[in-house]
C-alpha positions in Angstrom: 51.2 123.6 17.6 51.8 121.0 14.9 50.8 118.2 17.2 47.6 120.0 18.4 46.6 120.8 14.8 47.0 117.2 13.9 44.9 116.3 16.9 42.0 118.5 15.5 42.7 121.8 17.4 42.0 125.1 15.7 44.5 127.7 15.8 42.3 129.9 17.8 41.9 127.4 20.6 45.6 126.7 20.6 46.3 130.5 21.0 43.4 130.6 23.6 45.1 127.9 25.6 48.3 129.9 26.0 50.4 127.2 24.3 51.1 129.6 21.4 51.1 133.2 20.4 50.7 135.1 17.2 53.8 136.5 15.4 53.7 139.8 13.7 53.2 137.9 10.6 50.0 136.3 12.0 51.6 132.8 12.3 51.5 130.7 15.6 54.7 130.6 17.6 55.0 127.9 20.4 55.0 129.5 23.9 57.3 126.9 25.3 60.5 125.8 23.5 63.4 123.6 24.8 62.3 123.5 28.4 61.5 120.8 31.1 57.8 121.0 31.3 55.6 120.4 34.3 51.8 120.5 34.6 49.8 122.9 36.8 46.6 121.2 37.9 43.4 122.6 39.4 41.8 121.3 42.6 40.0 118.6 40.6 43.3 117.4 38.9 42.6 118.9 35.6 45.8 120.3 33.8 45.1 123.9 33.4 48.4 125.3 32.6 52.2 124.5 32.5 55.5 125.8 33.7 58.6 125.2 31.9 62.3 125.5 33.2 65.1 126.4 30.9 68.2 124.2 30.7 71.3 125.4 32.5 73.0 126.3 29.4 70.3 128.5 28.0 71.3 131.8 26.5 71.7 134.8 28.9 68.5 136.6 29.3 66.3 133.6 29.1 63.9 133.4 31.9 64.7 130.4 34.3 60.9 129.7 34.6 58.2 130.4 32.0 54.5 130.1 33.1 51.4 129.7 31.0 49.7 132.9 30.5 46.2 133.7 32.1 43.5 132.0 30.2 39.8 131.2 30.7 40.8 128.1 32.7 43.9 129.3 34.5 44.5 132.1 37.0 47.9 132.0 38.6 46.7 133.7 41.7 44.4 130.8 42.4 46.5 127.7 41.7 49.3 126.2 43.6 51.9 123.8 42.1 51.9 120.6 43.8 48.6 121.0 45.8 46.7 118.4 43.9 49.5 115.9 43.9 49.9 116.3 47.7 46.2 116.1 48.6 46.3 112.7 50.1 49.5 113.4 52.1 48.0 116.6 53.4 44.8 114.9 54.3 46.9 112.5 56.5 48.4 115.4 58.5 51.5 116.4 56.5 52.7 119.9 57.0 52.9 122.1 53.9 56.0 123.9 53.1 55.5 127.0 50.7 58.5 127.3 48.5 59.3 129.6 45.5 59.5 127.2 42.5 58.2 123.9 41.3 61.4 121.9 41.6 61.9 123.2 45.2 58.3 121.8 45.8 59.3 118.5 44.5 62.4 118.3 46.4 60.6 119.1 49.8 58.0 116.4 48.9 60.8 113.9 48.2 62.7 114.6 51.3 59.5 114.9 53.4 58.6 111.3 53.8 55.0 112.0 54.3 55.7 114.6 57.1 56.4 117.6 54.7 55.0 118.4 51.3 56.2 121.2 49.0 53.6 123.8 47.6 54.6 126.6 45.2 52.8 129.7 43.8 53.4 129.8 40.1 55.4 132.9 39.2 53.5 135.2 41.6 53.4 136.1 45.2 51.2 134.1 47.6 47.5 135.3 47.5 44.3 135.0 49.6 43.0 132.6 47.1 46.1 130.4 47.4 45.8 130.3 51.1 42.0 129.5 50.8 42.9 126.6 48.6 45.6 125.4 51.0 43.2 125.4 53.9 40.6 123.5 52.0 43.3 120.7 51.5 44.9 120.6 54.8 43.9 121.0 58.5 46.2 124.0 59.0 45.5 124.6 62.7 46.8 121.1 63.4 49.5 120.8 60.8 50.7 124.4 60.6 52.7 125.8 57.7 56.3 126.3 57.0 57.8 128.8 54.6 61.1 128.0 52.9 62.0 131.0 50.6 65.4 131.9 49.3 67.5 133.5 52.1 67.8 136.9 50.5 65.9 140.2 50.9 63.2 139.2 48.3 62.7 135.8 50.2 62.3 137.7 53.5 59.7 140.1 52.0 57.7 137.1 50.7 57.9 135.4 54.1 56.5 138.4 55.8 53.8 138.7 53.2 52.9 134.9 53.7 52.9 135.5 57.5 49.9 138.0 57.2 47.9 135.8 54.9 48.5 132.7 57.0 48.2 133.9 60.6 44.4 134.1 60.6 44.3 130.3 59.9 46.9 128.8 62.1 49.4 129.7 64.9 51.8 127.1 63.9 53.9 129.3 61.4 57.6 128.5 60.9 60.5 129.8 58.6 63.0 127.2 57.4 66.5 128.5 57.5 68.3 127.4 54.3 72.0 127.4 53.7 73.2 130.7 52.2 72.7 130.7 48.5 70.8 127.5 48.3 67.2 126.6 47.7 65.6 123.3 48.6 66.2 121.8 45.2 69.9 122.7 45.4 70.1 121.2 48.9 68.6 117.9 47.6 70.9 117.8 44.6 74.1 118.6 46.5 73.5 116.9 49.9 70.6 114.4 49.5 67.1 114.0 50.9 68.4 113.1 54.5 70.1 116.6 54.8 66.9 118.4 53.4 64.7 116.5 55.7 67.0 117.5 58.7 66.7 121.2 57.5 62.9 121.1 57.3 62.7 119.4 60.8 65.4 121.1 62.7 66.6 124.4 61.0 63.5 126.3 61.8 62.3 129.3 63.8 58.9 130.9 64.5 57.9 132.9 61.5 56.8 135.9 63.7 60.5 136.1 64.7 61.4 136.9 61.1 58.4 139.3 60.8 59.5 141.3 63.9 63.0 141.4 62.9 62.0 142.8 59.4 59.9 145.4 60.9 62.7 146.5 63.4 65.4 146.5 60.9 64.7 149.9 59.3 65.1 151.4 62.8 68.3 149.6 63.6 70.7 152.8 63.4 68.3 154.6 66.0 67.8 151.9 68.5 70.5 153.3 70.6 68.1 156.3 71.3 64.9 156.0 73.3 62.9 157.6 70.6 64.1 155.1 68.0 63.2 152.2 70.4 59.8 153.6 70.9 59.3 153.9 67.1 60.4 150.4 66.6 58.2 149.1 69.3 55.3 150.8 67.7 
């Protein structure tokens, strides 16, 4: 806030940008403190928001990631982290890989060697507007899409949700099988870009397989009965 004031910005503009909020006393408090900051860009490259990651030694209860709030120029349901930076690579036929966080997206792009690029929703689930923006930047019927969400229940739900949004646009949909308890950024840090590249290329399965398994799972205890099999099939 001090820097922006010195640059001629009024308090109302600083608050409207999402970079500060009002305290109970009416003074401005910076939204982001002691975080590694990354810009979120619109389709024309304009910085419209930020995402900040807390350090590993942050106090318990501190959110790992903090996103800019919605403003007149930023709608998190419309912007994908990494899409603008990957525009040329996507235009050359690279396969987009949808991940959960910005550092995962950076890791995928580093390891992708022009064949894969990482894209991340910013603190929200994938939306129709995200998918539309991705389809405008890449030839999805030819390149396809991979999803590489965390290998837990929430990640599986996100993958199923992504399938239903993406399947009208491409039949080439894959789920990346990550090591248990690791996301792409952790794989890059612990094993290097070669191992992450191999996982993106070789440790995949058709995304519909995951969707079918998720749909059948609630019926698993009844599958030994004909009625359970019929309900699961339906």
